[in-house]
C-alpha positions in Angstrom: 90.8 77.5 106.4 94.3 78.8 105.6 96.3 81.3 107.7 100.0 82.9 107.8 101.7 84.9 110.3 103.4 88.0 109.2 105.0 91.1 110.6 103.7 94.4 109.5 106.5 96.4 108.1 105.1 99.7 107.0 106.4 102.6 109.3 103.1 103.9 110.3 101.2 100.6 111.0 97.6 100.0 110.0 96.5 103.7 110.0 93.7 105.0 107.7 95.2 104.7 104.3 96.8 101.3 104.5 93.7 99.9 106.3 91.5 101.2 103.7 93.7 99.6 101.0 93.6 96.3 102.9 89.9 96.3 103.6 88.9 97.3 100.1 91.0 94.8 98.5 89.7 92.0 100.9 86.1 93.1 100.3 86.0 91.5 97.1 86.6 87.9 98.3 83.6 85.6 99.4 85.5 84.2 102.2 85.8 85.4 105.9 89.1 87.2 106.6 90.3 87.7 109.9 93.2 89.4 111.5 94.4 87.9 114.6 96.3 90.4 116.8 97.1 90.5 120.8 94.6 87.6 121.3 91.8 89.2 119.6 90.2 88.8 116.1 89.3 91.6 113.8 87.2 91.5 110.7 89.6 92.0 107.7 87.0 93.5 105.5 86.0 96.3 108.0 88.2 99.3 107.9 87.0 100.5 111.4 87.9 97.1 112.8 91.5 97.3 111.4 91.9 100.6 112.6 90.6 99.8 116.0 93.1 97.0 116.3 96.0 99.7 116.7 98.4 97.5 114.9 101.8 99.2 114.9 104.8 98.7 112.8 106.8 95.4 113.6 103.6 93.9 115.1 103.2 90.1 114.3 99.6 89.4 113.0 98.0 86.3 111.8 95.7 86.5 108.6 93.0 83.8 108.5 90.8 83.1 105.4 88.0 80.6 105.5 85.7 80.2 102.5 85.6 79.2 99.0 88.3 81.6 97.7 90.4 81.6 100.8 93.7 80.7 99.0 93.5 83.6 96.7 92.4 86.1 99.5 95.4 84.9 101.8 97.8 85.4 98.8 96.7 88.9 98.2 96.5 89.8 101.8 100.1 88.7 102.3 101.4 90.4 99.2 99.7 93.7 100.2 101.3 93.5 103.8 104.7 92.5 102.4 104.5 95.4 99.8 103.9 98.1 102.3 100.2 98.5 101.6 100.9 101.2 99.0 103.4 103.3 101.4 
């Protein structure tokens, strides 16, 4: 299991478009991907879970990856968030 805390920087937070970009990218990995936010765990492969989390700009989240390709998944997750999720 690997994890990293990161601050969401894109102005609109995890709304529909960036949540879709993230969940689609994470869907190709075999490992479990969890977003920890405000004491709750959200499935990082589920568009609806990510939107339901209501993660706003400036929020600190923790990405946790657990499974065979966890390092690759975490690296891509961090890269996506740091790049603004296409916005």
